[in-house]
C-alpha positions as CSV (number, residue, x, y, z in Angstrom):
1,M,9.0,27.6,16.4
2,Q,6.7,26.1,13.8
3,R,6.9,22.3,13.2
4,E,6.3,21.0,9.7
5,I,5.8,17.8,7.7
6,L,8.9,17.6,5.5
7,V,8.3,16.2,2.0
8,V,11.6,15.2,0.4
9,D,11.6,14.7,-3.4
10,P,14.8,12.9,-4.6
11,A,13.9,13.6,-8.2
12,V,16.7,13.9,-10.8
13,K,14.4,14.5,-13.8
14,V,10.8,15.3,-13.2
15,P,9.9,16.6,-9.7
16,E,6.7,15.3,-8.1
17,T,5.2,18.7,-7.6
18,D,1.7,17.6,-8.3
19,C,1.9,14.8,-5.7
20,Y,3.4,17.2,-3.2
21,N,0.6,19.7,-3.7
22,R,-2.0,17.1,-3.1
23,I,-0.2,16.0,0.1
24,A,0.0,19.6,1.3
25,E,-3.6,20.2,0.6
26,T,-4.8,17.3,2.7
27,A,-2.2,17.5,5.5
28,P,-3.3,18.5,9.0
29,A,-0.2,20.7,9.4
30,P,2.1,22.9,7.3
31,C,4.3,21.1,4.8
32,S,7.6,22.1,3.2
33,Y,9.0,20.7,-0.1
34,H,12.7,19.9,-0.6
35,L,14.7,18.8,-3.7
36,P,18.1,17.7,-2.5
37,K,19.5,16.8,-6.0
38,F,18.8,20.3,-7.3
39,T,19.1,22.5,-4.2
40,G,21.3,20.5,-1.8
41,M,20.6,19.8,1.9
42,D,21.0,23.3,3.2
43,A,17.3,23.9,3.6
44,L,16.7,20.7,5.5
45,E,19.8,21.0,7.7
46,R,18.8,24.6,8.7
47,I,15.5,23.4,10.1
48,Q,15.7,23.7,13.8
49,A,12.3,22.6,14.9
50,K,11.7,18.9,15.3
51,P,9.8,17.6,12.2
52,L,6.3,16.4,12.7
53,A,6.9,13.8,10.0
54,I,9.0,13.0,6.9
55,I,7.9,11.7,3.5
56,V,10.5,10.7,1.0
57,L,9.1,10.4,-2.6
58,G,10.4,8.5,-5.6
59,S,13.3,9.0,-7.9
60,S,14.7,7.7,-11.2
61,S,18.1,7.3,-9.5
62,S,19.2,4.2,-7.6
63,V,20.3,4.1,-4.0
64,N,23.3,2.1,-5.4
65,D,24.5,5.2,-7.3
66,K,25.8,6.6,-4.0
67,F,25.8,10.2,-5.2
68,D,27.0,12.8,-2.8
69,W,23.4,14.2,-2.4
70,Q,22.1,10.7,-1.7
71,I,24.8,10.1,1.0
72,A,24.0,13.4,2.6
73,L,20.2,12.7,2.5
74,G,20.7,9.3,3.9
75,S,22.8,10.5,6.8
76,W,20.2,13.2,7.6
77,L,17.3,10.8,7.3
78,K,18.8,8.0,9.4
79,K,19.4,10.4,12.2
80,H,15.7,11.5,12.2
81,M,14.4,8.0,11.9
82,D,16.5,6.7,14.8
83,A,15.1,9.6,16.8
84,G,11.6,8.4,16.3
85,I,10.3,10.9,13.7
86,P,7.4,9.3,11.8
87,T,8.8,8.5,8.3
88,L,7.1,7.3,5.1
89,G,9.2,6.1,2.2
90,L,7.7,5.7,-1.3
91,C,9.4,3.8,-4.1
92,F,12.9,5.3,-3.9
93,G,12.2,6.4,-0.4
94,H,11.2,2.8,0.5
95,Q,14.4,1.5,-1.0
96,L,16.5,4.2,0.7
97,I,15.1,3.3,4.1
98,A,15.9,-0.4,3.5
99,H,19.3,0.5,2.3
100,L,20.1,2.6,5.3
101,Y,19.1,-0.3,7.6
102,G,21.4,-2.8,5.7
103,A,19.2,-4.4,3.1
104,P,20.3,-4.8,-0.6
105,V,18.4,-3.1,-3.4
106,R,18.8,-4.5,-6.9
107,E,17.2,-4.5,-10.4
108,I,14.4,-7.0,-10.8
109,F,15.0,-7.8,-14.5
110,T,18.4,-8.4,-16.1
111,D,17.4,-6.4,-19.1
112,G,16.5,-3.3,-17.2
113,R,12.7,-3.5,-17.7
114,K,10.4,-1.8,-15.2
115,H,7.2,-2.7,-13.4
116,L,4.9,-0.1,-14.7
117,G,1.1,0.4,-14.2
118,F,-1.1,-0.7,-11.3
119,R,-0.8,-3.9,-9.2
120,A,-2.7,-5.4,-6.3
121,V,-0.7,-5.3,-3.0
122,Q,-1.7,-7.4,-0.1
123,L,-1.2,-5.6,3.2
124,Q,-1.2,-7.5,6.5
125,Q,-2.6,-6.1,9.7
126,N,-0.5,-3.2,10.9
127,R,-0.8,-0.4,13.4
128,L,-0.8,2.2,10.6
129,W,-3.8,1.1,8.5
130,G,-5.4,-1.5,10.8
131,A,-6.9,-4.7,9.4
132,A,-5.4,-6.6,6.5
133,A,-6.4,-5.3,3.2
134,T,-5.7,-5.6,-0.5
135,G,-5.8,-2.8,-3.1
136,K,-4.3,-1.6,-6.3
137,L,-1.4,0.9,-6.2
138,T,0.5,2.7,-8.9
139,V,4.0,1.3,-9.6
140,S,6.9,2.6,-11.6
141,H,10.2,1.0,-10.7
142,K,12.9,-1.4,-11.9
143,E,14.6,-2.1,-8.6
144,A,13.3,-3.6,-5.4
145,V,14.3,-4.4,-1.9
146,M,15.7,-8.0,-1.8
147,E,15.8,-8.7,1.9
148,C,13.9,-7.4,4.9
149,P,16.1,-4.9,6.7
150,A,17.1,-5.6,10.3
151,G,14.4,-4.4,12.8
152,F,11.7,-4.4,10.2
153,E,9.0,-6.8,9.1
154,V,7.4,-7.3,5.6
155,V,3.8,-6.0,5.8
156,G,3.0,-5.9,2.1
157,K,3.5,-8.3,-0.8
158,S,2.4,-9.0,-4.3
159,P,3.0,-11.8,-6.8
160,E,5.5,-9.5,-8.6
161,V,7.4,-8.2,-5.5
162,P,7.7,-10.2,-2.3
163,I,8.8,-7.2,-0.3
164,D,6.2,-4.6,-1.4
165,A,5.9,-2.8,2.0
166,I,7.9,-2.8,5.2
167,A,7.3,-1.5,8.7
168,H,9.8,-1.0,11.6
169,K,8.9,-3.2,14.5
170,T,9.2,-0.4,17.1
171,L,9.8,2.9,15.3
172,P,7.1,4.8,13.2
173,I,8.7,4.0,9.9
174,W,7.0,2.6,6.8
175,G,8.0,2.0,3.2
176,F,6.0,1.2,0.1
177,Q,7.6,0.0,-3.2
178,S,4.6,1.5,-4.9
179,H,3.4,5.1,-5.4
180,P,0.3,5.6,-3.2
181,E,0.8,9.4,-3.7
182,A,0.5,9.1,-7.5
183,T,-1.8,11.5,-9.4
184,A,-3.0,11.7,-13.0
185,L,-0.1,14.0,-13.8
186,F,2.3,11.5,-12.2
187,L,1.1,8.9,-14.6
188,K,1.5,11.2,-17.6
189,Y,5.0,12.4,-16.6
190,H,6.3,8.9,-15.8
191,S,4.7,7.1,-18.8
192,V,2.4,4.9,-16.6
193,P,-0.6,3.7,-18.6
194,P,-3.7,5.3,-17.2
195,S,-6.4,3.1,-15.5
196,E,-10.0,3.0,-16.6
197,D,-11.0,2.8,-13.0
198,P,-12.0,6.3,-11.7
199,K,-11.2,5.2,-8.2
200,C,-7.7,3.9,-9.1
201,F,-6.0,6.2,-6.6
202,E,-8.3,5.8,-3.6
203,F,-6.5,2.9,-1.9
204,G,-3.2,4.7,-2.1
205,Y,-4.6,8.0,-0.9
206,G,-6.1,6.2,2.1
207,L,-2.7,5.0,3.1
208,I,-1.2,8.5,2.8
209,A,-4.1,9.8,4.9
210,R,-3.5,7.3,7.7
211,F,0.2,8.3,7.8
212,L,-0.7,12.0,8.0
213,E,-3.1,11.2,10.9
214,L,0.0,10.5,13.0
215,V,0.7,14.2,12.9
216,K,-2.5,14.8,15.0
217,S,-1.4,12.4,17.8
């Protein structure tokens, strides 16, 4: 029975197909792509083999919406995270992980503005990426995690967002408020101003690569 890396895209408007394609091209194992808002949870729930890893991408919806598909996704995801499946949450995925472990997620600005563009995120030493590092990551969000969830620690921060990355203290679970998976098409579809730096995605891609290396171990 073949084991896969499950990439879950909670999109409600524009799916991150380009980001998925890049992940699949660089992954050391087969990947499968899932859109629970559009196609439900059947495909995920029918998978009998233990996942190699789970990546949850971004969404323009809020974890506070509590849509039926979000509740079903959360229940499925929490079960797998508690079982020790390596999990990476990106933007909405990060917020969903925090939400599932009891932390509040709220809008940053009272007028509904978004953080949009690139920002420098300071990462402290962690077992996933090693030594402390700072790099620019793509951002597109108006909500943020307001408290560190139980069992986690804050491993990334920025002047704009105090909880920019989290890691579970014992389980292989990480969350980034940013979009390290972003591509040029992601910027276009999400109205993120492009960067003049030709290496603007490299720091983020390095983080994705380190997570995918877990599949090899």
